[in-house]
C-alpha positions as CSV (number, residue, x, y, z in Angstrom):
1,M,-12.4,19.8,-5.0
2,L,-12.3,19.5,-1.4
3,L,-10.5,17.2,1.1
4,C,-10.8,18.0,4.7
5,L,-9.2,16.0,7.5
6,L,-10.1,16.3,11.0
7,V,-8.2,14.3,13.7
8,L,-10.2,12.5,16.2
9,A,-8.9,12.2,19.9
10,A,-5.9,10.0,20.0
11,Q,-5.6,7.1,22.7
12,T,-2.7,7.1,25.0
13,Q,0.2,5.2,23.4
14,A,3.8,4.5,24.5
15,P,6.4,7.1,23.6
16,Q,7.3,7.1,19.9
17,R,11.0,6.7,18.8
18,P,10.9,7.4,15.2
19,V,13.7,5.8,13.1
20,L,15.3,8.1,10.4
21,V,16.6,6.6,7.4
22,G,19.3,8.2,5.2
23,L,19.9,8.1,1.5
24,D,22.7,5.6,2.1
25,G,20.4,3.3,4.1
26,S,22.0,4.3,7.5
27,E,19.6,4.5,10.5
28,R,19.2,6.2,13.7
29,S,16.4,6.5,16.2
30,L,15.4,9.5,18.4
31,P,12.7,10.7,20.6
32,A,9.5,12.1,18.9
33,E,10.2,15.4,20.9
34,Q,13.4,16.0,18.8
35,L,11.3,16.0,15.5
36,D,10.8,19.5,14.3
37,T,11.5,20.1,10.6
38,A,9.8,20.9,7.2
39,D,12.4,18.9,5.5
40,P,13.7,15.8,6.9
41,R,16.6,15.9,4.5
42,L,18.1,18.6,6.6
43,Q,18.6,15.9,9.3
44,Q,19.9,13.5,6.5
45,A,16.6,11.5,6.4
46,W,14.8,10.6,3.4
47,R,12.5,8.3,5.2
48,V,11.0,8.3,8.7
49,R,9.5,5.1,10.2
50,F,6.9,5.0,13.0
51,S,5.3,2.3,14.9
52,G,1.7,2.9,13.7
53,A,0.1,2.1,17.0
54,S,-3.3,2.9,15.8
55,A,-3.7,0.1,13.1
56,A,-6.0,-2.2,15.2
57,A,-8.8,0.4,14.8
58,V,-9.6,-0.8,11.1
59,S,-13.1,-2.3,10.8
60,K,-13.8,-5.4,9.0
61,E,-16.5,-3.5,7.2
62,A,-14.0,-1.0,6.2
63,G,-14.0,0.0,2.5
64,E,-10.8,0.3,0.2
65,I,-11.0,3.8,-1.3
66,Q,-8.7,4.6,-4.3
67,L,-8.2,8.1,-5.7
68,W,-7.1,9.2,-9.1
69,S,-3.8,10.6,-7.5
70,G,-2.7,7.2,-6.5
71,E,-3.6,7.8,-2.8
72,R,-5.5,5.3,-1.0
73,M,-7.3,4.8,2.3
74,R,-9.5,2.3,4.3
75,G,-12.4,3.5,6.3
76,S,-16.1,3.2,7.0
77,I,-18.7,5.4,5.0
78,K,-20.2,7.8,7.6
79,A,-22.3,9.9,5.4
80,G,-22.9,11.0,1.7
81,K,-24.5,13.9,0.0
82,D,-24.6,14.8,-3.8
83,E,-21.1,14.5,-4.9
84,S,-19.4,14.3,-1.4
85,L,-18.4,11.2,0.6
86,V,-17.4,11.2,4.3
87,V,-15.1,8.5,5.3
88,Q,-13.7,7.7,8.8
89,T,-10.4,5.9,8.6
90,G,-8.9,3.4,11.1
91,G,-6.1,6.0,12.0
92,G,-8.7,8.3,13.6
93,V,-9.3,10.6,10.9
94,V,-12.3,11.9,9.0
95,L,-12.1,12.7,5.3
96,V,-14.7,14.6,3.0
97,L,-14.0,13.4,-0.5
98,D,-15.3,14.8,-3.8
99,L,-16.6,12.4,-6.4
100,D,-13.9,13.9,-9.1
101,E,-11.3,12.4,-6.8
102,L,-12.4,8.8,-6.7
103,D,-11.2,6.0,-8.8
104,S,-12.8,3.2,-6.9
105,L,-14.5,1.8,-3.8
106,R,-14.3,-1.8,-2.7
107,F,-15.9,-3.4,0.2
108,P,-14.3,-6.9,0.7
109,A,-16.6,-7.9,3.4
110,H,-19.7,-7.7,1.0
111,I,-18.0,-10.0,-1.7
112,P,-19.8,-13.5,-1.3
113,D,-17.5,-16.4,-0.6
114,L,-18.7,-18.2,-3.7
115,W,-17.6,-15.2,-5.9
116,S,-14.2,-16.1,-7.5
117,R,-13.8,-13.5,-10.3
118,P,-11.9,-10.1,-9.5
119,L,-13.7,-7.0,-9.4
120,E,-12.6,-5.0,-12.4
121,P,-13.7,-1.6,-14.0
122,A,-15.8,-1.3,-17.2
123,A,-14.2,-0.6,-20.6
124,E,-16.5,2.5,-20.6
125,G,-18.6,4.2,-18.2
126,D,-19.0,3.5,-14.3
127,R,-19.5,0.0,-13.0
128,L,-21.1,-1.0,-9.7
129,Y,-21.1,-4.4,-8.1
130,R,-24.0,-5.1,-6.0
131,R,-24.3,-8.2,-3.6
132,A,-27.4,-10.1,-4.2
133,R,-27.3,-13.1,-1.7
134,E,-24.4,-15.3,-2.6
135,A,-23.8,-13.7,-6.0
136,L,-23.1,-10.1,-7.5
137,D,-25.1,-8.2,-10.0
138,V,-23.1,-6.0,-12.2
139,L,-24.5,-2.6,-13.0
140,E,-23.1,-0.4,-15.6
141,G,-23.9,3.2,-16.4
142,G,-23.3,6.1,-14.4
143,I,-23.1,7.3,-10.8
144,E,-25.5,10.2,-10.0
145,G,-24.5,10.8,-6.3
146,F,-24.2,9.7,-2.7
147,S,-26.6,9.6,0.2
148,N,-26.4,8.5,3.7
149,E,-28.3,5.3,2.7
150,G,-26.2,4.5,-0.2
151,I,-25.3,5.2,-4.0
152,Q,-27.7,6.5,-6.7
153,F,-26.8,4.8,-9.8
154,H,-28.2,4.9,-13.4
155,D,-28.1,1.6,-14.9
156,Q,-28.2,1.3,-18.6
157,R,-30.9,-1.7,-18.7
158,V,-33.2,-0.8,-15.4
159,G,-32.8,2.9,-15.1
160,K,-32.0,4.6,-11.9
161,K,-31.5,2.7,-8.6
162,Q,-30.4,3.5,-5.0
163,I,-28.1,0.8,-3.9
164,P,-27.7,0.6,-0.1
165,W,-24.1,0.7,1.3
166,S,-24.8,-2.6,2.7
167,E,-24.9,-4.2,-0.9
168,V,-22.3,-2.3,-2.5
169,A,-19.2,-4.6,-3.0
170,G,-17.5,-2.3,-5.5
171,L,-17.7,0.9,-7.6
172,F,-15.4,1.8,-10.3
173,I,-15.5,5.3,-11.9
174,D,-15.0,5.9,-15.7
175,R,-11.3,5.5,-16.5
176,A,-11.8,7.1,-19.8
177,S,-12.3,10.5,-18.3
178,G,-8.7,11.1,-18.1
179,R,-8.9,12.5,-14.4
180,E,-6.2,10.1,-13.3
181,H,-3.6,12.0,-15.6
182,K,-4.1,15.2,-13.8
183,Q,-1.0,16.0,-11.4
184,P,-1.9,18.3,-8.7
185,K,0.6,21.1,-7.8
186,I,2.5,20.6,-4.6
187,E,3.8,23.2,-2.4
188,G,6.7,22.3,0.0
189,V,8.6,19.2,0.1
190,P,6.7,16.3,-1.6
191,V,6.1,13.5,0.6
192,A,4.1,10.1,0.8
193,L,2.5,9.2,4.1
194,D,1.8,5.4,4.5
195,L,-0.8,5.1,7.3
196,A,-1.1,2.4,9.9
197,D,-4.4,1.2,8.5
198,G,-3.1,0.6,5.1
199,G,-3.8,4.1,3.5
200,R,-1.3,6.4,1.6
201,L,-1.7,10.2,1.2
202,R,0.6,12.5,-0.6
203,G,1.3,16.2,-0.4
204,G,3.6,19.0,0.5
205,L,5.1,18.6,4.1
206,V,4.6,21.8,6.3
207,K,6.0,20.4,9.5
208,L,6.9,17.2,11.2
209,S,7.0,17.2,14.9
210,A,6.0,15.3,17.9
211,Q,2.6,16.5,17.6
212,G,2.3,14.8,14.2
213,V,2.5,15.5,10.4
214,E,1.1,18.7,8.9
215,L,0.4,18.2,5.1
216,K,-0.5,20.6,2.6
217,R,-2.4,19.5,-0.6
218,A,-3.2,21.2,-4.0
219,H,-6.5,22.4,-2.5
220,D,-4.9,24.2,0.3
221,A,-6.5,22.0,2.9
222,A,-4.5,21.8,6.1
223,L,-4.1,18.0,7.2
224,K,-2.8,17.2,10.7
225,I,-2.2,13.4,11.4
226,P,-0.9,12.0,14.7
227,L,2.4,10.0,14.6
228,D,0.4,7.0,16.0
229,A,-1.6,6.9,12.8
230,L,1.6,6.5,10.6
231,L,4.0,3.9,9.6
232,L,6.3,5.7,7.2
233,L,7.1,9.2,5.9
234,S,9.1,9.1,2.6
235,V,10.3,12.2,0.7
236,E,9.6,11.9,-3.0
237,D,13.0,12.7,-4.5
238,A,14.3,11.9,-8.0
239,R,17.4,10.5,-6.3
240,I,15.6,7.6,-4.8
241,A,12.6,5.2,-5.9
242,W,10.6,2.4,-4.4
243,L,11.1,-0.8,-6.4
244,S,7.6,-1.7,-5.4
245,D,6.4,1.5,-7.5
246,I,7.9,0.1,-10.7
247,A,5.9,-2.5,-12.6
248,P,8.0,-5.7,-13.2
249,S,8.5,-7.0,-16.7
250,A,7.8,-10.6,-15.5
251,A,6.4,-11.7,-12.1
252,G,5.8,-15.4,-11.8
253,A,3.4,-16.7,-9.4
254,A,4.7,-19.5,-7.3
255,A,3.0,-22.8,-8.2
256,P,4.8,-25.6,-6.4
257,F,1.8,-28.1,-7.0
258,G,2.0,-27.2,-10.7
259,D,-0.6,-25.0,-12.6
260,D,-3.2,-27.7,-13.0
261,L,-4.3,-27.6,-9.5
262,G,-4.6,-23.8,-9.6
263,M,-2.8,-23.4,-6.2
264,T,-0.7,-20.4,-6.9
265,W,0.5,-17.4,-5.0
266,P,1.3,-14.4,-7.1
267,P,3.7,-11.7,-5.7
268,R,1.9,-8.8,-3.9
269,I,3.0,-5.2,-3.8
270,D,3.3,-3.5,-0.4
271,G,1.7,-6.6,1.2
272,S,2.5,-10.1,2.3
273,V,1.9,-12.9,-0.2
274,G,-0.7,-14.2,2.2
275,G,-2.9,-10.8,1.9
276,G,-1.8,-9.1,5.0
277,T,0.3,-6.3,6.1
278,L,4.1,-6.9,5.8
279,S,5.5,-8.0,9.1
280,A,8.7,-9.4,10.1
281,G,10.4,-9.8,13.4
282,G,7.4,-8.4,15.0
283,K,7.6,-5.1,13.0
284,R,5.4,-3.9,10.4
285,F,6.6,-2.4,6.9
286,A,4.6,-0.2,4.6
287,R,6.7,-1.1,1.6
288,G,8.0,-4.0,-0.1
289,I,7.1,-7.1,-2.1
290,G,5.7,-10.3,-0.8
291,M,6.5,-13.5,-2.7
292,H,6.1,-17.3,-2.1
293,A,8.9,-19.7,-2.7
294,P,9.8,-20.8,-5.2
295,S,9.3,-17.8,-7.5
296,R,11.2,-15.0,-9.3
297,S,10.2,-11.5,-10.7
298,T,12.1,-9.3,-13.1
299,W,12.4,-5.5,-13.7
300,K,13.9,-3.8,-16.7
301,L,16.1,-1.0,-15.9
302,D,17.4,1.8,-17.8
303,G,21.0,1.9,-16.7
304,T,20.7,5.1,-14.6
305,W,20.5,3.4,-11.2
306,K,23.5,3.3,-8.7
307,E,22.5,0.6,-6.3
308,L,19.6,-1.5,-4.6
309,Q,19.0,-1.1,-0.8
310,G,16.6,-3.2,1.4
311,Q,16.0,-6.0,3.8
312,I,14.8,-9.6,3.8
313,A,12.9,-11.8,5.9
314,V,10.2,-14.6,6.1
315,D,6.7,-12.8,6.9
316,D,5.4,-13.3,10.3
317,E,2.3,-15.0,8.8
318,S,4.3,-18.1,8.9
319,A,3.8,-18.2,12.8
320,A,0.2,-19.1,12.2
321,L,1.3,-22.0,10.4
322,A,2.4,-25.4,11.1
323,V,5.8,-24.8,9.9
324,R,8.0,-21.6,10.2
325,G,8.9,-21.4,6.7
326,S,12.5,-21.5,5.2
327,V,13.6,-19.2,2.4
328,V,16.8,-18.5,0.4
329,F,16.9,-14.9,-1.2
330,R,18.9,-14.5,-4.4
331,V,19.4,-11.3,-6.5
332,F,20.5,-11.4,-10.3
333,V,22.0,-8.4,-12.2
334,D,22.1,-8.7,-15.9
335,G,21.8,-12.5,-15.7
336,K,24.6,-13.0,-13.1
337,Q,24.0,-14.0,-9.4
338,V,25.3,-11.3,-7.2
339,F,23.7,-12.2,-3.8
340,E,22.5,-15.3,-2.0
341,S,21.3,-15.2,1.6
342,E,21.7,-17.8,4.4
343,T,18.4,-19.6,4.9
344,L,15.9,-17.4,6.9
345,H,13.2,-18.6,9.0
346,G,9.8,-17.3,10.2
347,G,10.3,-15.3,13.4
348,D,13.8,-14.2,12.5
349,A,14.4,-10.5,12.5
350,P,14.9,-8.9,9.0
351,K,18.3,-8.9,7.6
352,A,19.9,-6.1,5.6
353,L,20.7,-6.7,1.9
354,P,24.3,-5.7,1.1
355,K,24.1,-2.8,-1.3
356,I,23.7,-4.3,-4.9
357,A,25.6,-2.3,-7.6
358,L,23.3,-1.4,-10.5
359,A,25.4,1.0,-12.4
360,G,24.6,0.5,-15.9
361,A,22.4,-2.4,-15.2
362,K,19.5,-3.4,-17.7
363,E,17.9,-6.1,-15.6
364,L,17.2,-7.0,-12.0
365,V,15.8,-10.3,-10.8
366,L,14.6,-11.2,-7.3
367,E,14.3,-14.9,-6.5
368,A,12.8,-16.5,-3.5
369,G,14.0,-20.2,-3.3
370,D,12.5,-22.8,-0.9
371,A,15.8,-24.0,0.6
372,G,15.6,-27.4,-0.5
373,D,13.3,-28.5,2.4
374,G,9.8,-28.0,0.8
375,F,7.8,-24.9,0.2
376,A,5.4,-24.8,3.3
377,G,5.3,-21.5,5.0
378,D,7.9,-20.1,2.7
379,R,6.4,-16.5,2.6
380,A,9.3,-14.2,1.5
381,D,9.3,-10.5,2.2
382,W,11.5,-8.2,0.3
383,L,11.4,-5.0,2.6
384,E,11.7,-1.3,1.8
385,L,13.7,-2.0,-1.5
386,T,14.9,1.3,-2.9
387,L,16.8,2.2,-6.0
388,Q,19.4,5.0,-5.7
389,R,20.9,7.0,-8.4
């Protein structure tokens, strides 16, 4: 299995001042020139935030690529041959992916406006969604390989077909293979990199410096990623966990008009409820939960967590609406309300949550309220929520 990363020439950007975030949530910024470490924890940093200046390079035609490892990326298909696929991401990198790494490909721009059903994997075998005018054909069978022109696919009904890239809306690799359960061995400090274009890569950190991040993956490829392609570096340490990585036991969608009209806003993981990147006070965030007021989500805990940290805000998406939005944030632990915010509006800077004590707790509930003045524009962001042991 091979994954090669070649960094394209970066455009001139304003000097970076990364923000180092400690295990206790404390923050400090420093010039990028002072970054030089193979383990940010030596500088009391479990997370490092970046401005992600290169995000605008993502094409509307970009595909959304998911790997069995849980990594993801957004990019344009540049070439394909046999079981290898070449992708150029919006962050200015080129990746060569092997078929055995892939979980799914999606091309949102190729999905007809009239198509309302979600794209989903098959119960068995590979599945390909092909655009046919204002509808999608669903092909089921097996993928035979890639080419520069498209995907070679064997459909159970009509046999082998070549599907042009311009007609591919989605491809799902057989989930019954068990490949998603393989955990690659990581050398070095394990980190996750959230990219400015919405992608996420994992591996062992070789070095963090002003020149970028050097990442070593299980297949020994050396990855070099410039700082302006990054939003966040986080150390994957058992003492800390992202709440957005933990599936809620209940996550109600906001339905202020009632369920009959079908106008609902389900919560979104690591994205705004409107479908974009989490953004508040003019800053972008890679991790968090987007909700629309009024709604609430519940998590079952095992009693081993010490506290919850994070920030709250009304997403900047509200600035494009006729109203700014107004949200009251509430936190409940084991059925007891432990926090209620002041009313926050769109355009306000994010507010830090007080540290929420969780020792021995079995249930955590996050609630976004409409502040009593209607729900228009009430796009709530729970930003960088982390659990500490």
